[in-house]
mmCIF file as gemmi writes it, N, C-alpha and C atoms, coordinates in Angstrom:
data_model
loop_
_atom_site.group_PDB
_atom_site.id
_atom_site.type_symbol
_atom_site.label_atom_id
_atom_site.label_alt_id
_atom_site.label_comp_id
_atom_site.label_asym_id
_atom_site.label_entity_id
_atom_site.label_seq_id
_atom_site.pdbx_PDB_ins_code
_atom_site.Cartn_x
_atom_site.Cartn_y
_atom_site.Cartn_z
_atom_site.occupancy
_atom_site.B_iso_or_equiv
_atom_site.pdbx_formal_charge
_atom_site.auth_seq_id
_atom_site.auth_asym_id
_atom_site.pdbx_PDB_model_num
ATOM 1 N N . MET Axp A 1 ? 166.284 47.51 -43.072 1 0 ? 1 A 1
ATOM 2 C CA . MET Axp A 1 ? 165.658 48.027 -41.862 1 0 ? 1 A 1
ATOM 3 C C . MET Axp A 1 ? 164.598 49.069 -42.195 1 0 ? 1 A 1
ATOM 4 N N . GLU Axp A 2 ? 164.915 49.948 -43.157 1 0 ? 2 A 1
ATOM 5 C CA . GLU Axp A 2 ? 163.959 50.981 -43.553 1 0 ? 2 A 1
ATOM 6 C C . GLU Axp A 2 ? 162.726 50.358 -44.197 1 0 ? 2 A 1
ATOM 7 N N . ASP Axp A 3 ? 162.935 49.305 -45.013 1 0 ? 3 A 1
ATOM 8 C CA . ASP Axp A 3 ? 161.798 48.621 -45.63 1 0 ? 3 A 1
ATOM 9 C C . ASP Axp A 3 ? 160.879 48.031 -44.573 1 0 ? 3 A 1
ATOM 10 N N . LEU Axp A 4 ? 161.467 47.473 -43.534 1 0 ? 4 A 1
ATOM 11 C CA . LEU Axp A 4 ? 160.679 46.901 -42.443 1 0 ? 4 A 1
ATOM 12 C C . LEU Axp A 4 ? 159.852 47.989 -41.769 1 0 ? 4 A 1
ATOM 13 N N . LYS Axp A 5 ? 160.456 49.146 -41.533 1 0 ? 5 A 1
ATOM 14 C CA . LYS Axp A 5 ? 159.749 50.267 -40.911 1 0 ? 5 A 1
ATOM 15 C C . LYS Axp A 5 ? 158.594 50.729 -41.799 1 0 ? 5 A 1
ATOM 16 N N . GLN Axp A 6 ? 158.834 50.814 -43.11 1 0 ? 6 A 1
ATOM 17 C CA . GLN Axp A 6 ? 157.792 51.239 -44.044 1 0 ? 6 A 1
ATOM 18 C C . GLN Axp A 6 ? 156.646 50.237 -44.061 1 0 ? 6 A 1
ATOM 19 N N . THR Axp A 7 ? 156.983 48.96 -44.074 1 0 ? 7 A 1
ATOM 20 C CA . THR Axp A 7 ? 155.953 47.922 -44.062 1 0 ? 7 A 1
ATOM 21 C C . THR Axp A 7 ? 155.144 47.998 -42.778 1 0 ? 7 A 1
ATOM 22 N N . GLU Axp A 8 ? 155.822 48.146 -41.666 1 0 ? 8 A 1
ATOM 23 C CA . GLU Axp A 8 ? 155.139 48.243 -40.374 1 0 ? 8 A 1
ATOM 24 C C . GLU Axp A 8 ? 154.223 49.472 -40.327 1 0 ? 8 A 1
ATOM 25 N N . ASN Axp A 9 ? 154.677 50.582 -40.864 1 0 ? 9 A 1
ATOM 26 C CA . ASN Axp A 9 ? 153.849 51.792 -40.897 1 0 ? 9 A 1
ATOM 27 C C . ASN Axp A 9 ? 152.61 51.596 -41.756 1 0 ? 9 A 1
ATOM 28 N N . LYS Axp A 10 ? 152.761 50.927 -42.901 1 0 ? 10 A 1
ATOM 29 C CA . LYS Axp A 10 ? 151.613 50.659 -43.775 1 0 ? 10 A 1
ATOM 30 C C . LYS Axp A 10 ? 150.608 49.754 -43.064 1 0 ? 10 A 1
ATOM 31 N N . ILE Axp A 11 ? 151.102 48.756 -42.353 1 0 ? 11 A 1
ATOM 32 C CA . ILE Axp A 11 ? 150.235 47.861 -41.583 1 0 ? 11 A 1
ATOM 33 C C . ILE Axp A 11 ? 149.443 48.663 -40.557 1 0 ? 11 A 1
ATOM 34 N N . LYS Axp A 12 ? 150.116 49.545 -39.846 1 0 ? 12 A 1
ATOM 35 C CA . LYS Axp A 12 ? 149.451 50.34 -38.807 1 0 ? 12 A 1
ATOM 36 C C . LYS Axp A 12 ? 148.393 51.27 -39.392 1 0 ? 12 A 1
ATOM 37 N N . VAL Axp A 13 ? 148.668 51.85 -40.55 1 0 ? 13 A 1
ATOM 38 C CA . VAL Axp A 13 ? 147.686 52.721 -41.209 1 0 ? 13 A 1
ATOM 39 C C . VAL Axp A 13 ? 146.432 51.92 -41.563 1 0 ? 13 A 1
ATOM 40 N N . LEU Axp A 14 ? 146.62 50.742 -42.136 1 0 ? 14 A 1
ATOM 41 C CA . LEU Axp A 14 ? 145.471 49.904 -42.497 1 0 ? 14 A 1
ATOM 42 C C . LEU Axp A 14 ? 144.711 49.433 -41.264 1 0 ? 14 A 1
ATOM 43 N N . LEU Axp A 15 ? 145.428 49.064 -40.224 1 0 ? 15 A 1
ATOM 44 C CA . LEU Axp A 15 ? 144.766 48.633 -38.995 1 0 ? 15 A 1
ATOM 45 C C . LEU Axp A 15 ? 143.919 49.763 -38.411 1 0 ? 15 A 1
ATOM 46 N N . ASN Axp A 16 ? 144.404 50.98 -38.515 1 0 ? 16 A 1
ATOM 47 C CA . ASN Axp A 16 ? 143.636 52.121 -38.005 1 0 ? 16 A 1
ATOM 48 C C . ASN Axp A 16 ? 142.377 52.378 -38.821 1 0 ? 16 A 1
ATOM 49 N N . ARG Axp A 17 ? 142.364 51.953 -40.081 1 0 ? 17 A 1
ATOM 50 C CA . ARG Axp A 17 ? 141.146 52.056 -40.898 1 0 ? 17 A 1
ATOM 51 C C . ARG Axp A 17 ? 140.126 50.992 -40.497 1 0 ? 17 A 1
ATOM 52 N N . ILE Axp A 18 ? 140.611 49.84 -40.081 1 0 ? 18 A 1
ATOM 53 C CA . ILE Axp A 18 ? 139.744 48.722 -39.687 1 0 ? 18 A 1
ATOM 54 C C . ILE Axp A 18 ? 139.197 48.922 -38.274 1 0 ? 18 A 1
ATOM 55 N N . ARG Axp A 19 ? 139.987 49.528 -37.421 1 0 ? 19 A 1
ATOM 56 C CA . ARG Axp A 19 ? 139.681 49.676 -35.992 1 0 ? 19 A 1
ATOM 57 C C . ARG Axp A 19 ? 138.266 50.186 -35.699 1 0 ? 19 A 1
ATOM 58 N N . PRO Axp A 20 ? 137.755 51.238 -36.371 1 0 ? 20 A 1
ATOM 59 C CA . PRO Axp A 20 ? 136.417 51.741 -36.036 1 0 ? 20 A 1
ATOM 60 C C . PRO Axp A 20 ? 135.312 50.685 -36.16 1 0 ? 20 A 1
ATOM 61 N N . TYR Axp A 21 ? 135.452 49.757 -37.104 1 0 ? 21 A 1
ATOM 62 C CA . TYR Axp A 21 ? 134.452 48.692 -37.239 1 0 ? 21 A 1
ATOM 63 C C . TYR Axp A 21 ? 134.424 47.838 -35.977 1 0 ? 21 A 1
ATOM 64 N N . LEU Axp A 22 ? 135.58 47.422 -35.509 1 0 ? 22 A 1
ATOM 65 C CA . LEU Axp A 22 ? 135.634 46.6 -34.297 1 0 ? 22 A 1
ATOM 66 C C . LEU Axp A 22 ? 135.15 47.383 -33.087 1 0 ? 22 A 1
ATOM 67 N N . GLN Axp A 23 ? 135.527 48.645 -33.011 1 0 ? 23 A 1
ATOM 68 C CA . GLN Axp A 23 ? 135.11 49.474 -31.883 1 0 ? 23 A 1
ATOM 69 C C . GLN Axp A 23 ? 133.6 49.681 -31.865 1 0 ? 23 A 1
ATOM 70 N N . SER Axp A 24 ? 132.981 49.691 -33.035 1 0 ? 24 A 1
ATOM 71 C CA . SER Axp A 24 ? 131.522 49.856 -33.084 1 0 ? 24 A 1
ATOM 72 C C . SER Axp A 24 ? 130.799 48.652 -32.489 1 0 ? 24 A 1
ATOM 73 N N . HIS Axp A 25 ? 131.513 47.541 -32.348 1 0 ? 25 A 1
ATOM 74 C CA . HIS Axp A 25 ? 130.961 46.33 -31.741 1 0 ? 25 A 1
ATOM 75 C C . HIS Axp A 25 ? 131.526 46.093 -30.341 1 0 ? 25 A 1
ATOM 76 N N . GLY Axp A 26 ? 132.188 47.09 -29.789 1 0 ? 26 A 1
ATOM 77 C CA . GLY Axp A 26 ? 132.724 46.974 -28.437 1 0 ? 26 A 1
ATOM 78 C C . GLY Axp A 26 ? 134.081 46.314 -28.347 1 0 ? 26 A 1
ATOM 79 N N . GLY Axp A 27 ? 134.699 46.069 -29.489 1 0 ? 27 A 1
ATOM 80 C CA . GLY Axp A 27 ? 135.995 45.411 -29.491 1 0 ? 27 A 1
ATOM 81 C C . GLY Axp A 27 ? 137.111 46.335 -29.929 1 0 ? 27 A 1
ATOM 82 N N . ASP Axp A 28 ? 138.296 45.8 -29.95 1 0 ? 28 A 1
ATOM 83 C CA . ASP Axp A 28 ? 139.463 46.549 -30.406 1 0 ? 28 A 1
ATOM 84 C C . ASP Axp A 28 ? 140.62 45.561 -30.512 1 0 ? 28 A 1
ATOM 85 N N . PHE Axp A 29 ? 141.77 46.048 -30.928 1 0 ? 29 A 1
ATOM 86 C CA . PHE Axp A 29 ? 142.968 45.225 -30.983 1 0 ? 29 A 1
ATOM 87 C C . PHE Axp A 29 ? 144.172 46.099 -30.727 1 0 ? 29 A 1
ATOM 88 N N . GLU Axp A 30 ? 145.26 45.44 -30.414 1 0 ? 30 A 1
ATOM 89 C CA . GLU Axp A 30 ? 146.539 46.122 -30.2 1 0 ? 30 A 1
ATOM 90 C C . GLU Axp A 30 ? 147.558 45.499 -31.144 1 0 ? 30 A 1
ATOM 91 N N . PHE Axp A 31 ? 148.252 46.322 -31.908 1 0 ? 31 A 1
ATOM 92 C CA . PHE Axp A 31 ? 149.349 45.847 -32.74 1 0 ? 31 A 1
ATOM 93 C C . PHE Axp A 31 ? 150.504 45.502 -31.811 1 0 ? 31 A 1
ATOM 94 N N . VAL Axp A 32 ? 150.993 44.276 -31.888 1 0 ? 32 A 1
ATOM 95 C CA . VAL Axp A 32 ? 152.088 43.838 -31.026 1 0 ? 32 A 1
ATOM 96 C C . VAL Axp A 32 ? 153.421 43.937 -31.769 1 0 ? 32 A 1
ATOM 97 N N . LYS Axp A 33 ? 153.478 43.314 -32.966 1 0 ? 33 A 1
ATOM 98 C CA . LYS Axp A 33 ? 154.715 43.367 -33.746 1 0 ? 33 A 1
ATOM 99 C C . LYS Axp A 33 ? 154.478 42.816 -35.147 1 0 ? 33 A 1
ATOM 100 N N . PHE Axp A 34 ? 155.432 43.091 -36.019 1 0 ? 34 A 1
ATOM 101 C CA . PHE Axp A 34 ? 155.491 42.49 -37.35 1 0 ? 34 A 1
ATOM 102 C C . PHE Axp A 34 ? 156.836 41.797 -37.43 1 0 ? 34 A 1
ATOM 103 N N . GLU Axp A 35 ? 156.801 40.473 -37.612 1 0 ? 35 A 1
ATOM 104 C CA . GLU Axp A 35 ? 158.045 39.706 -37.571 1 0 ? 35 A 1
ATOM 105 C C . GLU Axp A 35 ? 157.982 38.545 -38.545 1 0 ? 35 A 1
ATOM 106 N N . GLU Axp A 36 ? 158.992 38.431 -39.39 1 0 ? 36 A 1
ATOM 107 C CA . GLU Axp A 36 ? 159.117 37.333 -40.345 1 0 ? 36 A 1
ATOM 108 C C . GLU Axp A 36 ? 157.842 37.144 -41.16 1 0 ? 36 A 1
ATOM 109 N N . GLY Axp A 37 ? 157.218 38.25 -41.553 1 0 ? 37 A 1
ATOM 110 C CA . GLY Axp A 37 ? 156.042 38.197 -42.41 1 0 ? 37 A 1
ATOM 111 C C . GLY Axp A 37 ? 154.715 38.096 -41.685 1 0 ? 37 A 1
ATOM 112 N N . PHE Axp A 38 ? 154.75 37.958 -40.395 1 0 ? 38 A 1
ATOM 113 C CA . PHE Axp A 38 ? 153.506 37.8 -39.637 1 0 ? 38 A 1
ATOM 114 C C . PHE Axp A 38 ? 153.218 39.023 -38.773 1 0 ? 38 A 1
ATOM 115 N N . VAL Axp A 39 ? 151.944 39.417 -38.793 1 0 ? 39 A 1
ATOM 116 C CA . VAL Axp A 39 ? 151.46 40.517 -37.967 1 0 ? 39 A 1
ATOM 117 C C . VAL Axp A 39 ? 150.876 39.891 -36.71 1 0 ? 39 A 1
ATOM 118 N N . TYR Axp A 40 ? 151.334 40.323 -35.564 1 0 ? 40 A 1
ATOM 119 C CA . TYR Axp A 40 ? 150.854 39.81 -34.283 1 0 ? 40 A 1
ATOM 120 C C . TYR Axp A 40 ? 149.936 40.846 -33.652 1 0 ? 40 A 1
ATOM 121 N N . LEU Axp A 41 ? 148.712 40.418 -33.344 1 0 ? 41 A 1
ATOM 122 C CA . LEU Axp A 41 ? 147.715 41.296 -32.746 1 0 ? 41 A 1
ATOM 123 C C . LEU Axp A 41 ? 147.194 40.699 -31.452 1 0 ? 41 A 1
ATOM 124 N N . LYS Axp A 42 ? 146.838 41.561 -30.538 1 0 ? 42 A 1
ATOM 125 C CA . LYS Axp A 42 ? 146.15 41.155 -29.314 1 0 ? 42 A 1
ATOM 126 C C . LYS Axp A 42 ? 144.743 41.73 -29.394 1 0 ? 42 A 1
ATOM 127 N N . MET Axp A 43 ? 143.747 40.872 -29.255 1 0 ? 43 A 1
ATOM 128 C CA . MET Axp A 43 ? 142.361 41.314 -29.316 1 0 ? 43 A 1
ATOM 129 C C . MET Axp A 43 ? 141.946 41.833 -27.944 1 0 ? 43 A 1
ATOM 130 N N . LEU Axp A 44 ? 141.144 42.896 -27.959 1 0 ? 44 A 1
ATOM 131 C CA . LEU Axp A 44 ? 140.731 43.562 -26.725 1 0 ? 44 A 1
ATOM 132 C C . LEU Axp A 44 ? 139.215 43.739 -26.68 1 0 ? 44 A 1
ATOM 133 N N . GLY Axp A 45 ? 138.72 44.079 -25.506 1 0 ? 45 A 1
ATOM 134 C CA . GLY Axp A 45 ? 137.294 44.377 -25.343 1 0 ? 45 A 1
ATOM 135 C C . GLY Axp A 45 ? 136.416 43.188 -25.69 1 0 ? 45 A 1
ATOM 136 N N . ALA Axp A 46 ? 135.335 43.455 -26.405 1 0 ? 46 A 1
ATOM 137 C CA . ALA Axp A 46 ? 134.375 42.412 -26.754 1 0 ? 46 A 1
ATOM 138 C C . ALA Axp A 46 ? 134.969 41.356 -27.681 1 0 ? 46 A 1
ATOM 139 N N . CYS Axp A 47 ? 136.092 41.661 -28.32 1 0 ? 47 A 1
ATOM 140 C CA . CYS Axp A 47 ? 136.73 40.685 -29.21 1 0 ? 47 A 1
ATOM 141 C C . CYS Axp A 47 ? 137.358 39.528 -28.432 1 0 ? 47 A 1
ATOM 142 N N . GLU Axp A 48 ? 137.761 39.802 -27.19 1 0 ? 48 A 1
ATOM 143 C CA . GLU Axp A 48 ? 138.354 38.748 -26.367 1 0 ? 48 A 1
ATOM 144 C C . GLU Axp A 48 ? 137.298 37.696 -26.065 1 0 ? 48 A 1
ATOM 145 N N . GLY Axp A 49 ? 137.558 36.484 -26.475 1 0 ? 49 A 1
ATOM 146 C CA . GLY Axp A 49 ? 136.637 35.398 -26.188 1 0 ? 49 A 1
ATOM 147 C C . GLY Axp A 49 ? 135.426 35.341 -27.099 1 0 ? 49 A 1
ATOM 148 N N . CYS Axp A 50 ? 135.311 36.253 -28.058 1 0 ? 50 A 1
ATOM 149 C CA . CYS Axp A 50 ? 134.17 36.245 -28.981 1 0 ? 50 A 1
ATOM 150 C C . CYS Axp A 50 ? 134.281 35.032 -29.901 1 0 ? 50 A 1
ATOM 151 N N . PRO Axp A 51 ? 133.181 34.304 -30.109 1 0 ? 51 A 1
ATOM 152 C CA . PRO Axp A 51 ? 133.24 33.133 -30.977 1 0 ? 51 A 1
ATOM 153 C C . PRO Axp A 51 ? 133.505 33.48 -32.449 1 0 ? 51 A 1
ATOM 154 N N . LEU Axp A 52 ? 133.336 34.729 -32.825 1 0 ? 52 A 1
ATOM 155 C CA . LEU Axp A 52 ? 133.556 35.134 -34.215 1 0 ? 52 A 1
ATOM 156 C C . LEU Axp A 52 ? 134.927 35.775 -34.443 1 0 ? 52 A 1
ATOM 157 N N . VAL Axp A 53 ? 135.772 35.767 -33.429 1 0 ? 53 A 1
ATOM 158 C CA . VAL Axp A 53 ? 137.062 36.453 -33.552 1 0 ? 53 A 1
ATOM 159 C C . VAL Axp A 53 ? 137.908 35.874 -34.683 1 0 ? 53 A 1
ATOM 160 N N . ASN Axp A 54 ? 137.886 34.574 -34.887 1 0 ? 54 A 1
ATOM 161 C CA . ASN Axp A 54 ? 138.69 33.977 -35.958 1 0 ? 54 A 1
ATOM 162 C C . ASN Axp A 54 ? 138.191 34.394 -37.334 1 0 ? 54 A 1
ATOM 163 N N . GLN Axp A 55 ? 136.872 34.495 -37.492 1 0 ? 55 A 1
ATOM 164 C CA . GLN Axp A 55 ? 136.315 34.949 -38.766 1 0 ? 55 A 1
ATOM 165 C C . GLN Axp A 55 ? 136.653 36.413 -39.009 1 0 ? 55 A 1
ATOM 166 N N . THR Axp A 56 ? 136.553 37.228 -37.97 1 0 ? 56 A 1
ATOM 167 C CA . THR Axp A 56 ? 136.916 38.642 -38.089 1 0 ? 56 A 1
ATOM 168 C C . THR Axp A 56 ? 138.378 38.765 -38.488 1 0 ? 56 A 1
ATOM 169 N N . LEU Axp A 57 ? 139.204 37.968 -37.867 1 0 ? 57 A 1
ATOM 170 C CA . LEU Axp A 57 ? 140.631 38.001 -38.149 1 0 ? 57 A 1
ATOM 171 C C . LEU Axp A 57 ? 140.913 37.568 -39.584 1 0 ? 57 A 1
ATOM 172 N N . GLU Axp A 58 ? 140.377 36.415 -39.984 1 0 ? 58 A 1
ATOM 173 C CA . GLU Axp A 58 ? 140.686 35.841 -41.291 1 0 ? 58 A 1
ATOM 174 C C . GLU Axp A 58 ? 140.053 36.61 -42.444 1 0 ? 58 A 1
ATOM 175 N N . TYR Axp A 59 ? 138.768 36.908 -42.341 1 0 ? 59 A 1
ATOM 176 C CA . TYR Axp A 59 ? 138.055 37.512 -43.468 1 0 ? 59 A 1
ATOM 177 C C . TYR Axp A 59 ? 138.01 39.032 -43.412 1 0 ? 59 A 1
ATOM 178 N N . GLY Axp A 60 ? 138.445 39.601 -42.327 1 0 ? 60 A 1
ATOM 179 C CA . GLY Axp A 60 ? 138.479 41.051 -42.208 1 0 ? 60 A 1
ATOM 180 C C . GLY Axp A 60 ? 139.906 41.541 -42.22 1 0 ? 60 A 1
ATOM 181 N N . ILE Axp A 61 ? 140.558 41.421 -41.107 1 0 ? 61 A 1
ATOM 182 C CA . ILE Axp A 61 ? 141.894 41.987 -40.922 1 0 ? 61 A 1
ATOM 183 C C . ILE Axp A 61 ? 142.94 41.331 -41.832 1 0 ? 61 A 1
ATOM 184 N N . GLU Axp A 62 ? 143.048 40.016 -41.776 1 0 ? 62 A 1
ATOM 185 C CA . GLU Axp A 62 ? 144.094 39.324 -42.528 1 0 ? 62 A 1
ATOM 186 C C . GLU Axp A 62 ? 143.922 39.505 -44.032 1 0 ? 62 A 1
ATOM 187 N N . GLU Axp A 63 ? 142.706 39.373 -44.517 1 0 ? 63 A 1
ATOM 188 C CA . GLU Axp A 63 ? 142.444 39.498 -45.952 1 0 ? 63 A 1
ATOM 189 C C . GLU Axp A 63 ? 142.901 40.862 -46.48 1 0 ? 63 A 1
ATOM 190 N N . ILE Axp A 64 ? 142.588 41.914 -45.75 1 0 ? 64 A 1
ATOM 191 C CA . ILE Axp A 64 ? 142.978 43.266 -46.163 1 0 ? 64 A 1
ATOM 192 C C . ILE Axp A 64 ? 144.494 43.416 -46.156 1 0 ? 64 A 1
ATOM 193 N N . LEU Axp A 65 ? 145.132 42.959 -45.099 1 0 ? 65 A 1
ATOM 194 C CA . LEU Axp A 65 ? 146.589 43.096 -45.01 1 0 ? 65 A 1
ATOM 195 C C . LEU Axp A 65 ? 147.304 42.282 -46.088 1 0 ? 65 A 1
ATOM 196 N N . LEU Axp A 66 ? 146.818 41.084 -46.375 1 0 ? 66 A 1
ATOM 197 C CA . LEU Axp A 66 ? 147.434 40.26 -47.417 1 0 ? 66 A 1
ATOM 198 C C . LEU Axp A 66 ? 147.318 40.925 -48.784 1 0 ? 66 A 1
ATOM 199 N N . GLU Axp A 67 ? 146.188 41.552 -49.052 1 0 ? 67 A 1
ATOM 200 C CA . GLU Axp A 67 ? 145.971 42.23 -50.331 1 0 ? 67 A 1
ATOM 201 C C . GLU Axp A 67 ? 146.8 43.504 -50.46 1 0 ? 67 A 1
ATOM 202 N N . GLU Axp A 68 ? 146.909 44.25 -49.388 1 0 ? 68 A 1
ATOM 203 C CA . GLU Axp A 68 ? 147.459 45.604 -49.449 1 0 ? 68 A 1
ATOM 204 C C . GLU Axp A 68 ? 148.941 45.735 -49.093 1 0 ? 68 A 1
ATOM 205 N N . VAL Axp A 69 ? 149.489 44.768 -48.381 1 0 ? 69 A 1
ATOM 206 C CA . VAL Axp A 69 ? 150.871 44.927 -47.899 1 0 ? 69 A 1
ATOM 207 C C . VAL Axp A 69 ? 151.739 43.753 -48.366 1 0 ? 69 A 1
ATOM 208 N N . PRO Axp A 70 ? 152.585 43.998 -49.368 1 0 ? 70 A 1
ATOM 209 C CA . PRO Axp A 70 ? 153.512 42.947 -49.791 1 0 ? 70 A 1
ATOM 210 C C . PRO Axp A 70 ? 154.405 42.536 -48.616 1 0 ? 70 A 1
ATOM 211 N N . GLY Axp A 71 ? 154.605 41.25 -48.486 1 0 ? 71 A 1
ATOM 212 C CA . GLY Axp A 71 ? 155.455 40.761 -47.404 1 0 ? 71 A 1
ATOM 213 C C . GLY Axp A 71 ? 154.695 40.23 -46.211 1 0 ? 71 A 1
ATOM 214 N N . VAL Axp A 72 ? 153.399 40.549 -46.125 1 0 ? 72 A 1
ATOM 215 C CA . VAL Axp A 72 ? 152.592 40.002 -45.031 1 0 ? 72 A 1
ATOM 216 C C . VAL Axp A 72 ? 152.153 38.597 -45.43 1 0 ? 72 A 1
ATOM 217 N N . LEU Axp A 73 ? 152.457 37.638 -44.581 1 0 ? 73 A 1
ATOM 218 C CA . LEU Axp A 73 ? 152.106 36.239 -44.826 1 0 ? 73 A 1
ATOM 219 C C . LEU Axp A 73 ? 150.874 35.809 -44.049 1 0 ? 73 A 1
ATOM 220 N N . GLY Axp A 74 ? 150.558 36.535 -42.985 1 0 ? 74 A 1
ATOM 221 C CA . GLY Axp A 74 ? 149.409 36.167 -42.169 1 0 ? 74 A 1
ATOM 222 C C . GLY Axp A 74 ? 149.331 37.021 -40.923 1 0 ? 74 A 1
ATOM 223 N N . VAL Axp A 75 ? 148.256 36.786 -40.178 1 0 ? 75 A 1
ATOM 224 C CA . VAL Axp A 75 ? 148.027 37.499 -38.923 1 0 ? 75 A 1
ATOM 225 C C . VAL Axp A 75 ? 147.838 36.459 -37.83 1 0 ? 75 A 1
ATOM 226 N N . LEU Axp A 76 ? 148.527 36.638 -36.727 1 0 ? 76 A 1
ATOM 227 C CA . LEU Axp A 76 ? 148.445 35.712 -35.602 1 0 ? 76 A 1
ATOM 228 C C . LEU Axp A 76 ? 147.996 36.458 -34.352 1 0 ? 76 A 1
ATOM 229 N N . LEU Axp A 77 ? 147.235 35.767 -33.529 1 0 ? 77 A 1
ATOM 230 C CA . LEU Axp A 77 ? 146.77 36.346 -32.269 1 0 ? 77 A 1
ATOM 231 C C . LEU Axp A 77 ? 147.727 35.994 -31.146 1 0 ? 77 A 1
ATOM 232 N N . VAL Axp A 78 ? 147.914 36.934 -30.255 1 0 ? 78 A 1
ATOM 233 C CA . VAL Axp A 78 ? 148.674 36.683 -29.033 1 0 ? 78 A 1
ATOM 234 C C . VAL Axp A 78 ? 147.767 36.999 -27.855 1 0 ? 78 A 1
ATOM 235 N N . GLU Axp A 79 ? 148.061 36.39 -26.723 1 0 ? 79 A 1
ATOM 236 C CA . GLU Axp A 79 ? 147.237 36.636 -25.533 1 0 ? 79 A 1
ATOM 237 C C . GLU Axp A 79 ? 147.904 37.605 -24.603 1 0 ? 79 A 1
């Protein structure tokens, strides 16, 4: 349980480093949960419905989390 909390905290710290980039483009995200290796995010603002959201997710957010946080298998969007 403690390992899960530590992993979740590390994810949140990294997401907060990424957040200003998205906010500079009018977007944002909300951390929903970390479960069974997957980080669930809800995209907000200009990110909602943006045609580049999948690229931002895959090559920005997911890539960083996969590199930096052992146990993260991927990032999934929720509505």
